All heavy atoms as TSV, in Angstrom:
chain	resi	resn	atom	element	x	y	z
A	1	MET	N	N	105.876	118.029	107.722
A	1	MET	CA	C	105.721	116.564	107.960
A	1	MET	C	C	104.833	116.057	106.878
A	1	MET	O	O	103.834	116.568	106.483
A	1	MET	CB	C	105.220	116.296	109.285
A	1	MET	CG	C	106.128	116.788	110.494
A	1	MET	SD	S	107.628	116.001	110.605
A	1	MET	CE	C	107.293	114.668	111.808
A	2	GLN	N	N	105.252	114.855	106.501
A	2	GLN	CA	C	104.578	114.126	105.521
A	2	GLN	C	C	104.152	112.822	106.102
A	2	GLN	O	O	104.827	112.179	106.843
A	2	GLN	CB	C	105.355	113.914	104.248
A	2	GLN	CG	C	104.763	113.114	103.122
A	2	GLN	CD	C	105.876	112.905	101.991
A	2	GLN	OE1	O	106.946	113.103	102.096
A	2	GLN	NE2	N	105.219	112.341	100.888
A	3	THR	N	N	102.854	112.436	105.798
A	3	THR	CA	C	102.313	111.147	106.325
A	3	THR	C	C	102.735	110.065	105.184
A	3	THR	O	O	102.250	110.235	104.099
A	3	THR	CB	C	100.851	111.207	106.503
A	3	THR	OG1	O	100.656	112.294	107.514
A	3	THR	CG2	C	100.359	109.837	107.025
A	4	GLU	N	N	103.272	108.931	105.663
A	4	GLU	CA	C	103.580	107.865	104.778
A	4	GLU	C	C	102.746	106.668	105.153
A	4	GLU	O	O	102.907	106.372	106.471
A	4	GLU	CB	C	105.170	107.538	104.824
A	4	GLU	CG	C	105.565	106.517	103.915
A	4	GLU	CD	C	107.082	106.337	103.888
A	4	GLU	OE1	O	107.779	107.067	103.238
A	4	GLU	OE2	O	107.581	105.394	104.668
A	5	ILE	N	N	102.035	106.048	104.330
A	5	ILE	CA	C	101.299	104.901	104.632
A	5	ILE	C	C	102.033	103.667	104.172
A	5	ILE	O	O	102.299	103.504	102.997
A	5	ILE	CB	C	99.813	104.990	103.959
A	5	ILE	CG1	C	99.084	106.319	104.491
A	5	ILE	CG2	C	98.991	103.719	104.276
A	5	ILE	CD1	C	97.792	106.602	103.859
A	6	GLN	N	N	102.114	102.657	105.045
A	6	GLN	CA	C	102.903	101.503	104.874
A	6	GLN	C	C	101.980	100.310	105.247
A	6	GLN	O	O	101.099	100.345	106.070
A	6	GLN	CB	C	104.119	101.395	105.654
A	6	GLN	CG	C	105.006	102.566	105.301
A	6	GLN	CD	C	106.369	102.311	106.239
A	6	GLN	OE1	O	106.482	101.656	107.108
A	6	GLN	NE2	N	107.500	103.063	105.754
A	7	TYR	N	N	102.269	99.116	104.436
A	7	TYR	CA	C	101.534	97.915	104.702
A	7	TYR	C	C	102.665	96.726	104.659
A	7	TYR	O	O	103.761	96.914	104.226
A	7	TYR	CB	C	100.523	97.570	103.549
A	7	TYR	CG	C	99.426	98.560	103.518
A	7	TYR	CD1	C	99.494	99.602	102.600
A	7	TYR	CD2	C	98.258	98.317	104.210
A	7	TYR	CE1	C	98.490	100.553	102.540
A	7	TYR	CE2	C	97.228	99.253	104.090
A	7	TYR	CZ	C	97.337	100.308	103.183
A	7	TYR	OH	O	96.280	101.071	103.122
A	8	ARG	N	N	102.124	95.613	105.057
A	8	ARG	CA	C	102.836	94.481	104.991
A	8	ARG	C	C	102.242	93.883	103.629
A	8	ARG	O	O	101.150	94.133	103.306
A	8	ARG	CB	C	102.754	93.362	106.107
A	8	ARG	CG	C	103.565	93.862	107.261
A	8	ARG	CD	C	103.614	93.010	108.495
A	8	ARG	NE	N	104.252	91.787	108.061
A	8	ARG	CZ	C	104.137	90.721	108.818
A	8	ARG	NH1	N	103.485	90.579	109.890
A	8	ARG	NH2	N	104.787	89.640	108.520
A	9	TRP	N	N	102.983	93.002	102.923
A	9	TRP	CA	C	102.568	92.550	101.556
A	9	TRP	C	C	102.600	91.099	101.451
A	9	TRP	O	O	103.508	90.526	101.978
A	9	TRP	CB	C	103.300	93.299	100.572
A	9	TRP	CG	C	103.205	94.680	100.587
A	9	TRP	CD1	C	103.964	95.597	101.427
A	9	TRP	CD2	C	102.308	95.490	99.756
A	9	TRP	NE1	N	103.507	96.889	101.146
A	9	TRP	CE2	C	102.594	96.865	100.088
A	9	TRP	CE3	C	101.485	95.193	98.867
A	9	TRP	CZ2	C	101.824	97.993	99.538
A	9	TRP	CZ3	C	100.786	96.359	98.173
A	9	TRP	CH2	C	100.897	97.580	98.641
A	10	ARG	N	N	101.847	90.495	100.603
A	10	ARG	CA	C	101.759	88.989	100.129
A	10	ARG	C	C	102.586	89.138	98.788
A	10	ARG	O	O	102.230	89.729	97.904
A	10	ARG	CB	C	100.552	88.397	99.936
A	10	ARG	CG	C	99.673	88.408	101.294
A	10	ARG	CD	C	99.874	87.288	102.103
A	10	ARG	NE	N	99.573	86.013	101.314
A	10	ARG	CZ	C	100.055	84.829	101.752
A	10	ARG	NH1	N	100.976	84.749	102.791
A	10	ARG	NH2	N	99.828	83.692	101.064
A	11	ILE	N	N	103.778	88.433	98.756
A	11	ILE	CA	C	104.549	88.464	97.475
A	11	ILE	C	C	104.698	86.925	96.937
A	11	ILE	O	O	104.639	86.036	97.733
A	11	ILE	CB	C	105.936	89.080	97.544
A	11	ILE	CG1	C	106.668	88.458	98.674
A	11	ILE	CG2	C	105.721	90.580	97.870
A	11	ILE	CD1	C	108.102	88.957	98.890
A	12	LEU	N	N	104.916	86.859	95.718
A	12	LEU	CA	C	105.324	85.558	95.125
A	12	LEU	C	C	106.788	85.269	95.219
A	12	LEU	O	O	107.561	86.049	94.529
A	12	LEU	CB	C	104.808	85.444	93.711
A	12	LEU	CG	C	104.738	84.138	93.011
A	12	LEU	CD1	C	103.925	83.098	93.762
A	12	LEU	CD2	C	104.285	84.180	91.651
A	13	TRP	N	N	107.206	84.405	95.995
A	13	TRP	CA	C	108.580	84.165	96.179
A	13	TRP	C	C	108.981	82.627	95.905
A	13	TRP	O	O	108.400	81.717	96.512
A	13	TRP	CB	C	108.980	84.430	97.716
A	13	TRP	CG	C	110.499	84.364	98.037
A	13	TRP	CD1	C	111.065	83.319	98.744
A	13	TRP	CD2	C	111.431	85.401	97.666
A	13	TRP	NE1	N	112.384	83.586	98.680
A	13	TRP	CE2	C	112.643	84.867	98.127
A	13	TRP	CE3	C	111.500	86.578	96.959
A	13	TRP	CZ2	C	113.853	85.503	97.903
A	13	TRP	CZ3	C	112.640	87.196	96.804
A	13	TRP	CH2	C	113.844	86.605	97.265
A	14	VAL	N	N	109.700	82.416	94.988
A	14	VAL	CA	C	110.146	81.063	94.540
A	14	VAL	C	C	108.885	80.176	94.341
A	14	VAL	O	O	108.791	79.127	94.861
A	14	VAL	CB	C	111.153	80.410	95.515
A	14	VAL	CG1	C	111.738	79.146	95.033
A	14	VAL	CG2	C	112.169	81.415	95.903
A	15	GLY	N	N	107.903	80.646	93.741
A	15	GLY	CA	C	106.680	79.909	93.366
A	15	GLY	C	C	105.700	79.826	94.391
A	15	GLY	O	O	104.589	79.153	94.279
A	16	GLN	N	N	105.858	80.388	95.610
A	16	GLN	CA	C	104.867	80.326	96.693
A	16	GLN	C	C	104.658	81.700	97.218
A	16	GLN	O	O	105.524	82.606	97.265
A	16	GLN	CB	C	105.579	79.453	97.874
A	16	GLN	CG	C	105.696	78.033	97.461
A	16	GLN	CD	C	105.953	77.144	98.772
A	16	GLN	OE1	O	106.498	77.717	99.786
A	16	GLN	NE2	N	105.662	75.919	98.690
A	17	TRP	N	N	103.404	81.905	97.745
A	17	TRP	CA	C	102.962	83.179	98.298
A	17	TRP	C	C	103.539	83.364	99.651
A	17	TRP	O	O	103.240	82.535	100.526
A	17	TRP	CB	C	101.474	83.393	98.240
A	17	TRP	CG	C	100.900	83.702	96.905
A	17	TRP	CD1	C	100.531	82.755	96.034
A	17	TRP	CD2	C	100.986	84.916	96.205
A	17	TRP	NE1	N	100.142	83.355	94.791
A	17	TRP	CE2	C	100.486	84.635	94.932
A	17	TRP	CE3	C	101.375	86.297	96.494
A	17	TRP	CZ2	C	100.394	85.724	93.909
A	17	TRP	CZ3	C	101.153	87.160	95.604
A	17	TRP	CH2	C	100.686	87.055	94.354
A	18	ARG	N	N	104.325	84.386	99.964
A	18	ARG	CA	C	104.745	84.655	101.310
A	18	ARG	C	C	104.418	86.041	101.848
A	18	ARG	O	O	104.082	86.964	100.955
A	18	ARG	CB	C	106.343	84.642	101.208
A	18	ARG	CG	C	106.855	83.382	100.815
A	18	ARG	CD	C	106.857	82.247	101.786
A	18	ARG	NE	N	107.497	81.196	101.200
A	18	ARG	CZ	C	107.378	79.893	101.679
A	18	ARG	NH1	N	106.529	79.751	102.641
A	18	ARG	NH2	N	107.972	79.031	101.216
A	19	THR	N	N	104.325	86.295	103.109
A	19	THR	CA	C	104.125	87.645	103.683
A	19	THR	C	C	105.447	88.248	103.969
A	19	THR	O	O	106.368	87.571	104.617
A	19	THR	CB	C	103.294	87.527	104.890
A	19	THR	OG1	O	102.031	86.789	104.515
A	19	THR	CG2	C	102.994	88.731	105.516
A	20	THR	N	N	105.587	89.580	103.701
A	20	THR	CA	C	106.873	90.243	103.974
A	20	THR	C	C	106.992	90.391	105.612
A	20	THR	O	O	105.936	90.505	106.166
A	20	THR	CB	C	106.895	91.555	103.281
A	20	THR	OG1	O	105.728	92.428	103.857
A	20	THR	CG2	C	106.790	91.590	101.803
A	21	SER	N	N	108.160	90.462	105.994
A	21	SER	CA	C	108.382	90.684	107.394
A	21	SER	C	C	108.597	92.118	107.764
A	21	SER	O	O	108.543	92.367	108.822
A	21	SER	CB	C	109.678	89.893	107.697
A	21	SER	OG	O	110.791	90.493	107.007
A	22	HIS	N	N	108.454	92.938	106.738
A	22	HIS	CA	C	108.493	94.434	106.937
A	22	HIS	C	C	107.381	95.136	106.353
A	22	HIS	O	O	106.835	94.702	105.414
A	22	HIS	CB	C	109.893	94.861	106.568
A	22	HIS	CG	C	110.167	94.645	105.041
A	22	HIS	ND1	N	110.411	93.401	104.556
A	22	HIS	CD2	C	110.026	95.560	104.050
A	22	HIS	CE1	C	110.598	93.557	103.215
A	22	HIS	NE2	N	110.250	94.858	102.902
A	23	HIS	N	N	107.236	96.429	106.813
A	23	HIS	CA	C	106.151	97.298	106.239
A	23	HIS	C	C	107.057	98.035	105.139
A	23	HIS	O	O	108.045	98.449	105.326
A	23	HIS	CB	C	105.609	98.233	107.276
A	23	HIS	CG	C	104.790	97.488	108.120
A	23	HIS	ND1	N	105.222	96.805	109.231
A	23	HIS	CD2	C	103.364	97.489	108.221
A	23	HIS	CE1	C	104.138	96.250	109.949
A	23	HIS	NE2	N	102.962	96.815	109.207
A	24	CYS	N	N	106.271	98.386	104.134
A	24	CYS	CA	C	106.705	99.395	103.113
A	24	CYS	C	C	105.536	99.895	102.370
A	24	CYS	O	O	104.438	99.401	102.406
A	24	CYS	CB	C	107.806	98.716	102.080
A	24	CYS	SG	S	107.124	97.339	101.260
A	25	THR	N	N	105.905	100.979	101.579
A	25	THR	CA	C	104.867	101.671	100.851
A	25	THR	C	C	104.554	100.853	99.561
A	25	THR	O	O	105.412	100.126	99.100
A	25	THR	CB	C	105.250	103.179	100.437
A	25	THR	OG1	O	106.352	103.086	99.638
A	25	THR	CG2	C	105.487	103.990	101.756
A	26	GLU	N	N	103.470	101.316	98.993
A	26	GLU	CA	C	103.169	100.666	97.598
A	26	GLU	C	C	104.322	100.941	96.561
A	26	GLU	O	O	104.689	99.987	95.802
A	26	GLU	CB	C	101.745	100.960	97.084
A	26	GLU	CG	C	101.436	100.290	95.834
A	26	GLU	CD	C	99.882	100.424	95.509
A	26	GLU	OE1	O	99.143	101.065	96.290
A	26	GLU	OE2	O	99.529	99.778	94.568
A	27	GLU	N	N	104.774	102.129	96.486
A	27	GLU	CA	C	105.763	102.484	95.528
A	27	GLU	C	C	107.014	101.671	95.664
A	27	GLU	O	O	107.732	101.294	94.814
A	27	GLU	CB	C	106.092	104.017	95.787
A	27	GLU	CG	C	107.081	104.601	94.787
A	27	GLU	CD	C	107.370	106.041	95.073
A	27	GLU	OE1	O	106.557	106.899	94.668
A	27	GLU	OE2	O	108.351	106.272	95.723
A	28	GLN	N	N	107.319	101.473	97.044
A	28	GLN	CA	C	108.625	100.717	97.356
A	28	GLN	C	C	108.455	99.224	96.901
A	28	GLN	O	O	109.395	98.749	96.384
A	28	GLN	CB	C	108.879	100.781	98.807
A	28	GLN	CG	C	109.303	102.162	99.230
A	28	GLN	CD	C	109.318	102.338	100.825
A	28	GLN	OE1	O	108.676	101.529	101.462
A	28	GLN	NE2	N	110.081	103.305	101.229
A	29	ILE	N	N	107.307	98.587	97.112
A	29	ILE	CA	C	107.287	97.220	96.888
A	29	ILE	C	C	107.066	96.906	95.366
A	29	ILE	O	O	107.476	95.908	94.864
A	29	ILE	CB	C	105.894	96.607	97.617
A	29	ILE	CG1	C	106.077	94.940	97.707
A	29	ILE	CG2	C	104.710	96.979	97.038
A	29	ILE	CD1	C	107.110	94.590	98.678
A	30	ARG	N	N	106.443	97.852	94.679
A	30	ARG	CA	C	106.097	97.526	93.239
A	30	ARG	C	C	107.389	97.632	92.453
A	30	ARG	O	O	107.481	96.946	91.343
A	30	ARG	CB	C	105.283	98.668	92.665
A	30	ARG	CG	C	103.806	98.644	93.212
A	30	ARG	CD	C	103.086	97.498	92.681
A	30	ARG	NE	N	101.754	97.509	93.395
A	30	ARG	CZ	C	101.058	96.364	93.731
A	30	ARG	NH1	N	101.701	95.209	93.453
A	30	ARG	NH2	N	99.873	96.537	94.438
A	31	LYS	N	N	108.555	98.101	92.927
A	31	LYS	CA	C	109.801	98.051	92.174
A	31	LYS	C	C	110.342	96.594	92.021
A	31	LYS	O	O	110.701	96.280	90.906
A	31	LYS	CB	C	110.830	98.901	92.910
A	31	LYS	CG	C	110.578	100.382	92.778
A	31	LYS	CD	C	111.548	101.250	93.627
A	31	LYS	CE	C	111.212	102.700	93.653
A	31	LYS	NZ	N	112.157	103.333	94.589
A	32	ASP	N	N	110.214	95.907	93.102
A	32	ASP	CA	C	110.793	94.411	93.098
A	32	ASP	C	C	109.620	93.491	92.877
A	32	ASP	O	O	109.841	92.317	92.405
A	32	ASP	CB	C	111.518	94.207	94.371
A	32	ASP	CG	C	112.650	94.947	94.493
A	32	ASP	OD1	O	113.406	95.291	93.377
A	32	ASP	OD2	O	113.127	95.326	95.620
A	33	HIS	N	N	108.380	93.671	93.295
A	33	HIS	CA	C	107.339	92.822	93.262
A	33	HIS	C	C	106.043	93.436	92.701
A	33	HIS	O	O	105.108	93.778	93.517
A	33	HIS	CB	C	107.042	92.239	94.682
A	33	HIS	CG	C	108.329	91.633	95.246
A	33	HIS	ND1	N	108.605	90.249	94.863
A	33	HIS	CD2	C	109.119	92.067	96.122
A	33	HIS	CE1	C	109.680	89.959	95.529
A	33	HIS	NE2	N	110.073	91.039	96.387
A	34	PRO	N	N	105.921	93.446	91.459
A	34	PRO	CA	C	104.647	94.117	90.912
A	34	PRO	C	C	103.418	93.298	91.059
A	34	PRO	O	O	102.272	93.817	91.011
A	34	PRO	CB	C	104.960	94.210	89.296
A	34	PRO	CG	C	106.093	93.311	89.066
A	34	PRO	CD	C	106.841	93.135	90.349
A	35	GLU	N	N	103.466	92.021	91.517
A	35	GLU	CA	C	102.346	91.252	91.669
A	35	GLU	C	C	101.876	91.281	93.146
A	35	GLU	O	O	100.936	90.605	93.579
A	35	GLU	CB	C	102.780	89.723	91.357
A	35	GLU	CG	C	103.475	89.056	92.487
A	35	GLU	CD	C	105.000	89.489	92.699
A	35	GLU	OE1	O	105.507	90.210	91.836
A	35	GLU	OE2	O	105.584	88.989	93.599
A	36	ALA	N	N	102.530	92.074	93.999
A	36	ALA	CA	C	102.235	92.175	95.433
A	36	ALA	C	C	100.738	92.529	95.776
A	36	ALA	O	O	100.251	93.342	95.063
A	36	ALA	CB	C	103.271	93.055	96.194
A	37	VAL	N	N	100.290	91.882	96.897
A	37	VAL	CA	C	98.981	92.185	97.327
A	37	VAL	C	C	99.160	92.675	98.639
A	37	VAL	O	O	99.663	91.985	99.584
A	37	VAL	CB	C	98.150	90.979	97.285
A	37	VAL	CG1	C	96.757	91.159	97.841
A	37	VAL	CG2	C	98.052	90.441	95.888
A	38	ARG	N	N	98.532	93.901	99.082
A	38	ARG	CA	C	98.768	94.469	100.400
A	38	ARG	C	C	97.814	93.741	101.328
A	38	ARG	O	O	96.676	93.320	101.057
A	38	ARG	CB	C	98.579	95.946	100.328
A	38	ARG	CG	C	97.054	96.290	100.251
A	38	ARG	CD	C	96.978	97.809	100.417
A	38	ARG	NE	N	95.480	98.191	100.258
A	38	ARG	CZ	C	95.113	99.268	99.499
A	38	ARG	NH1	N	96.050	99.996	98.942
A	38	ARG	NH2	N	93.956	99.529	99.428
A	39	ILE	N	N	98.262	93.587	102.552
A	39	ILE	CA	C	97.359	93.235	103.681
A	39	ILE	C	C	96.783	94.348	104.358
A	39	ILE	O	O	97.462	95.119	105.169
A	39	ILE	CB	C	98.247	92.324	104.602
A	39	ILE	CG1	C	98.828	91.148	103.774
A	39	ILE	CG2	C	97.465	91.901	105.850
A	39	ILE	CD1	C	99.950	90.333	104.615
A	40	ASP	N	N	95.477	94.662	104.229
A	40	ASP	CA	C	94.904	95.885	104.702
A	40	ASP	C	C	94.951	96.034	106.170
A	40	ASP	O	O	95.152	97.157	106.768
A	40	ASP	CB	C	93.464	95.983	104.202
A	40	ASP	CG	C	93.355	96.240	102.673
A	40	ASP	OD1	O	94.179	97.002	102.296
A	40	ASP	OD2	O	92.390	95.719	102.097
A	41	SER	N	N	94.834	94.984	106.931
A	41	SER	CA	C	94.790	95.035	108.402
A	41	SER	C	C	96.272	95.377	108.912
A	41	SER	O	O	96.348	95.639	110.254
A	41	SER	CB	C	94.471	93.660	108.988
A	41	SER	OG	O	95.334	92.617	108.584
A	42	SER	N	N	97.360	95.367	108.162
A	42	SER	CA	C	98.607	95.754	108.699
A	42	SER	C	C	98.936	97.076	108.431
A	42	SER	O	O	100.142	97.604	108.636
A	42	SER	CB	C	99.638	94.822	107.933
A	42	SER	OG	O	99.790	95.250	106.516
A	43	ARG	N	N	98.056	97.989	108.028
A	43	ARG	CA	C	98.282	99.447	107.761
A	43	ARG	C	C	98.790	100.168	108.948
A	43	ARG	O	O	98.435	99.959	110.055
A	43	ARG	CB	C	97.014	100.152	107.285
A	43	ARG	CG	C	97.035	101.636	106.987
A	43	ARG	CD	C	95.718	102.185	106.716
A	43	ARG	NE	N	95.865	103.632	106.747
A	43	ARG	CZ	C	95.387	104.389	105.690
A	43	ARG	NH1	N	94.831	103.821	104.723
A	43	ARG	NH2	N	95.500	105.793	105.865
A	44	ARG	N	N	99.887	100.986	108.616
A	44	ARG	CA	C	100.381	101.940	109.663
A	44	ARG	C	C	100.737	103.250	108.957
A	44	ARG	O	O	101.192	103.254	107.641
A	44	ARG	CB	C	101.456	101.344	110.391
A	44	ARG	CG	C	102.906	101.261	109.497
A	44	ARG	CD	C	103.994	100.702	110.526
A	44	ARG	NE	N	105.154	100.609	109.753
A	44	ARG	CZ	C	106.258	100.170	110.239
A	44	ARG	NH1	N	106.319	99.502	111.307
A	44	ARG	NH2	N	107.400	100.093	109.401
A	45	GLU	N	N	100.562	104.336	109.725
A	45	GLU	CA	C	100.892	105.643	109.234
A	45	GLU	C	C	102.105	106.172	109.946
A	45	GLU	O	O	102.140	106.298	111.163
A	45	GLU	CB	C	99.635	106.597	109.362
A	45	GLU	CG	C	98.604	106.195	108.540
A	45	GLU	CD	C	97.271	107.077	108.706
A	45	GLU	OE1	O	97.549	108.289	109.179
A	45	GLU	OE2	O	96.210	106.619	108.243
A	46	LEU	N	N	103.137	106.691	109.201
A	46	LEU	CA	C	104.271	107.306	109.721
A	46	LEU	C	C	104.395	108.731	109.297
A	46	LEU	O	O	104.077	109.137	108.289
A	46	LEU	CB	C	105.534	106.612	109.282
A	46	LEU	CG	C	105.746	105.116	109.634
A	46	LEU	CD1	C	106.949	104.447	108.966
A	46	LEU	CD2	C	105.729	104.919	111.146
A	47	LYS	N	N	104.762	109.520	110.344
A	47	LYS	CA	C	105.093	110.994	109.918
A	47	LYS	C	C	106.583	111.052	109.694
A	47	LYS	O	O	107.403	110.703	110.474
A	47	LYS	CB	C	104.785	111.863	111.138
A	47	LYS	CG	C	103.415	111.810	111.652
A	47	LYS	CD	C	102.572	112.894	110.925
A	47	LYS	CE	C	101.224	112.864	111.547
A	47	LYS	NZ	N	100.192	113.556	110.739
A	48	VAL	N	N	106.768	111.547	108.437
A	48	VAL	CA	C	108.125	111.690	107.931
A	48	VAL	C	C	108.565	113.099	107.759
A	48	VAL	O	O	107.833	113.866	107.146
A	48	VAL	CB	C	108.373	110.826	106.526
A	48	VAL	CG1	C	109.751	111.050	106.137
A	48	VAL	CG2	C	107.881	109.486	106.829
A	49	ALA	N	N	109.740	113.443	108.370
A	49	ALA	CA	C	110.093	114.872	108.144
A	49	ALA	C	C	110.615	115.100	106.784
A	49	ALA	O	O	111.289	114.349	106.269
A	49	ALA	CB	C	111.242	115.147	109.150
A	50	GLU	N	N	110.281	116.269	106.179
A	50	GLU	CA	C	110.662	116.555	104.868
A	50	GLU	C	C	111.870	117.383	104.674
A	50	GLU	O	O	112.552	117.379	103.833
A	50	GLU	CB	C	109.491	117.286	104.004
A	50	GLU	CG	C	108.276	116.366	103.921
A	50	GLU	CD	C	107.230	117.212	103.095
A	50	GLU	OE1	O	107.351	117.268	102.001
A	50	GLU	OE2	O	106.173	117.548	103.746
A	51	THR	N	N	112.140	118.287	105.782
A	51	THR	CA	C	113.367	119.057	105.826
A	51	THR	C	C	114.154	118.804	106.912
A	51	THR	O	O	113.783	118.151	107.997
A	51	THR	CB	C	112.840	120.625	105.787
A	51	THR	OG1	O	112.248	120.829	107.012
A	51	THR	CG2	C	112.087	120.907	104.565
A	52	PHE	N	N	115.396	119.216	106.873
A	52	PHE	CA	C	116.398	119.148	108.107
A	52	PHE	C	C	115.715	119.820	109.348
A	52	PHE	O	O	115.953	119.330	110.491
A	52	PHE	CB	C	117.725	119.705	107.670
A	52	PHE	CG	C	118.682	119.580	108.705
A	52	PHE	CD1	C	119.381	118.379	109.064
A	52	PHE	CD2	C	119.034	120.677	109.489
A	52	PHE	CE1	C	120.293	118.162	110.137
A	52	PHE	CE2	C	120.035	120.496	110.560
A	52	PHE	CZ	C	120.596	119.416	110.846
A	53	ASP	N	N	115.226	120.969	109.166
A	53	ASP	CA	C	114.663	121.688	110.357
A	53	ASP	C	C	113.538	120.953	111.080
A	53	ASP	O	O	113.427	120.950	112.247
A	53	ASP	CB	C	114.148	123.024	109.899
A	53	ASP	CG	C	115.303	123.972	109.564
A	53	ASP	OD1	O	116.442	123.900	109.991
A	53	ASP	OD2	O	115.118	125.055	108.786
A	54	GLU	N	N	112.679	120.262	110.242
A	54	GLU	CA	C	111.666	119.483	110.760
A	54	GLU	C	C	112.241	118.389	111.650
A	54	GLU	O	O	111.773	118.063	112.762
A	54	GLU	CB	C	110.781	118.990	109.810
A	54	GLU	CG	C	109.751	119.947	109.199
A	54	GLU	CD	C	108.792	119.404	108.155
A	54	GLU	OE1	O	109.106	118.335	107.614
A	54	GLU	OE2	O	107.817	120.144	107.764
A	55	ARG	N	N	113.257	117.720	111.015
A	55	ARG	CA	C	113.867	116.537	111.676
A	55	ARG	C	C	114.554	116.931	113.037
A	55	ARG	O	O	114.451	116.389	114.092
A	55	ARG	CB	C	114.866	115.910	110.754
A	55	ARG	CG	C	115.142	114.562	111.073
A	55	ARG	CD	C	116.163	114.007	109.958
A	55	ARG	NE	N	115.873	114.567	108.705
A	55	ARG	CZ	C	116.799	114.691	107.824
A	55	ARG	NH1	N	117.970	114.329	107.908
A	55	ARG	NH2	N	116.397	115.287	106.688
A	56	THR	N	N	115.194	118.182	113.024
A	56	THR	CA	C	115.919	118.649	114.193
A	56	THR	C	C	114.785	118.983	115.288
A	56	THR	O	O	115.064	118.615	116.411
A	56	THR	CB	C	116.686	119.865	113.852
A	56	THR	OG1	O	117.656	119.512	112.741
A	56	THR	CG2	C	117.442	120.355	115.027
A	57	ASN	N	N	113.836	119.591	114.914
A	57	ASN	CA	C	112.754	119.993	115.818
A	57	ASN	C	C	112.107	118.761	116.510
A	57	ASN	O	O	111.786	118.763	117.656
A	57	ASN	CB	C	111.622	120.882	115.225
A	57	ASN	CG	C	112.105	122.198	114.817
A	57	ASN	OD1	O	113.088	122.697	115.389
A	57	ASN	ND2	N	111.430	122.775	113.778
A	58	VAL	N	N	111.893	117.640	115.729
A	58	VAL	CA	C	111.382	116.506	116.364
A	58	VAL	C	C	112.320	115.775	117.288
A	58	VAL	O	O	111.931	115.293	118.381
A	58	VAL	CB	C	110.980	115.507	115.236
A	58	VAL	CG1	C	110.569	114.115	115.807
A	58	VAL	CG2	C	109.780	116.022	114.454
A	59	MET	N	N	113.660	115.880	116.929
A	59	MET	CA	C	114.613	115.131	117.678
A	59	MET	C	C	114.925	115.780	119.046
A	59	MET	O	O	115.359	115.331	120.035
A	59	MET	CB	C	115.886	114.864	116.886
A	59	MET	CG	C	115.646	113.928	115.759
A	59	MET	SD	S	117.201	113.731	114.727
A	59	MET	CE	C	118.347	113.323	115.884
A	60	PHE	N	N	115.032	117.052	118.896
A	60	PHE	CA	C	115.492	118.074	120.092
A	60	PHE	C	C	114.417	118.996	120.527
A	60	PHE	O	O	114.556	120.235	120.601
A	60	PHE	CB	C	116.629	118.779	119.690
A	60	PHE	CG	C	117.814	117.901	119.269
A	60	PHE	CD1	C	118.170	117.848	117.974
A	60	PHE	CD2	C	118.404	117.169	120.202
A	60	PHE	CE1	C	119.270	117.004	117.539
A	60	PHE	CE2	C	119.535	116.278	119.736
A	60	PHE	CZ	C	119.804	116.232	118.330
A	61	ARG	N	N	113.231	118.564	120.934
A	61	ARG	CA	C	112.148	119.294	121.515
A	61	ARG	C	C	112.485	119.773	122.861
A	61	ARG	O	O	113.140	119.176	123.682
A	61	ARG	CB	C	110.869	118.437	121.680
A	61	ARG	CG	C	110.193	118.184	120.348
A	61	ARG	CD	C	108.964	117.521	120.614
A	61	ARG	NE	N	108.447	117.017	119.226
A	61	ARG	CZ	C	107.458	116.096	119.155
A	61	ARG	NH1	N	107.070	115.383	120.210
A	61	ARG	NH2	N	107.096	115.792	117.971
A	62	VAL	N	N	112.111	121.066	123.130
A	62	VAL	CA	C	112.522	121.846	124.254
A	62	VAL	C	C	111.212	121.998	125.032
A	62	VAL	O	O	110.211	122.182	124.588
A	62	VAL	CB	C	113.136	123.095	124.013
A	62	VAL	CG1	C	113.381	123.832	125.245
A	62	VAL	CG2	C	114.456	122.922	123.186
């Protein structure tokens, strides 16, 4: 399992600063909004399965 850290972001949209409605990683947001500023209080950590077996084990625990 891999831990992914996500935030909500302040982005410049049509000349005004807006807050994103969704969480995403820094890598994801920088593709479209290099000027984005993260909101530290919105931090969340997600466990992401790296392999099919890990995903299956999480979904079908016995």
